[in-house]
C-alpha positions as CSV (number, residue, x, y, z in Angstrom):
1,M,108.0,101.6,72.8
2,D,107.4,103.9,75.7
3,F,104.9,103.7,78.5
4,D,102.3,105.8,76.7
5,E,102.5,103.7,73.6
6,F,102.2,100.5,75.8
7,Q,99.1,102.0,77.6
8,K,97.4,102.6,74.2
9,F,97.5,98.8,73.7
10,L,95.3,98.3,76.8
11,G,92.3,99.0,74.6
12,A,93.4,96.5,72.0
13,K,92.4,92.8,71.8
14,T,96.0,91.6,72.0
15,P,99.2,92.8,73.6
16,P,101.8,94.7,71.6
17,P,103.4,92.2,69.1
18,E,106.9,93.1,70.3
19,A,106.1,92.6,74.0
20,G,108.0,89.9,75.7
21,K,106.4,87.4,78.0
22,L,106.7,89.4,81.2
23,L,105.3,92.6,79.6
24,R,102.4,90.5,78.1
25,A,101.7,89.2,81.6
26,L,101.3,92.8,82.8
27,W,99.2,93.6,79.8
28,Y,96.8,90.7,80.6
29,D,96.6,91.8,84.2
30,A,95.7,95.4,83.2
31,T,93.1,94.2,80.8
32,G,91.4,92.1,83.5
33,D,92.8,88.7,82.9
34,W,94.7,88.0,86.2
35,T,94.6,84.3,85.6
36,R,96.4,84.5,82.2
37,A,98.9,87.0,83.6
38,H,99.6,84.5,86.5
39,Q,100.0,81.6,84.1
40,I,102.6,83.5,82.0
41,V,104.7,84.7,84.9
42,Q,104.5,81.4,86.8
43,A,106.3,79.7,83.9
44,Q,109.2,82.3,84.0
45,D,112.3,82.4,86.1
46,G,114.4,85.3,87.4
47,K,114.0,88.2,89.8
48,T,111.9,90.3,87.4
49,A,109.4,87.4,87.0
50,A,109.4,87.0,90.8
51,A,108.6,90.7,91.2
52,I,105.7,90.5,88.8
53,H,104.5,87.3,90.5
54,A,104.7,89.1,93.8
55,Y,102.7,92.0,92.5
56,L,100.0,89.7,91.1
57,H,99.6,88.0,94.5
58,R,99.5,91.3,96.3
59,K,96.7,92.4,93.9
60,E,94.9,89.2,94.5
61,G,95.1,89.9,98.3
62,D,97.3,86.9,99.1
63,L,99.9,88.9,101.0
64,G,101.7,85.9,102.5
65,N,102.3,84.5,99.0
66,A,103.2,88.0,97.7
67,D,105.8,88.4,100.4
68,Y,107.4,85.1,99.5
69,W,107.7,86.2,95.8
70,Y,109.0,89.7,96.9
71,E,111.7,88.0,98.8
72,R,112.6,85.8,95.8
73,S,112.8,89.0,93.7
74,G,115.3,90.4,96.2
75,G,112.9,93.0,97.5
76,T,110.1,93.6,100.0
77,R,106.5,94.5,99.5
78,P,106.3,98.1,98.5
79,R,104.0,100.6,100.2
80,L,102.9,102.3,97.0
81,P,99.5,101.8,95.4
82,L,99.1,98.8,93.1
83,E,98.7,101.1,90.1
84,K,102.0,102.7,90.7
85,E,103.7,99.3,91.2
86,W,102.2,98.1,87.9
87,R,103.5,101.2,86.1
88,T,107.0,100.8,87.7
89,L,107.2,97.2,86.5
90,V,106.0,98.1,83.0
91,E,108.5,101.0,82.8
92,M,111.3,98.7,84.0
93,L,110.6,96.1,81.3
94,L,110.3,98.7,78.6
95,A,113.6,100.2,79.6
96,K,115.2,96.8,79.4
97,T,113.9,96.3,75.8
98,E,115.3,99.6,74.7
99,K,118.9,98.6,75.4
């Protein structure tokens, strides 16, 4: 699946069936269910999960919490718009599933 195909699912009632947990979290976020996205990512480990967790708290406006999670992900808070960060995260996850 590529980014355009994933984006088509944003109008669906459920995420793509082949989407892993982290990709589903980003789908829920994009479809307006921040709480569900946070619940999913909060239960995951690893740097990618931490990066998504950071993004969600940045979107929420809790920058202190976001910075904590960016640090756990091995990065820092990006200066790009939230929409671009979301797309970057989705594309990264899609690239991982293609391998």
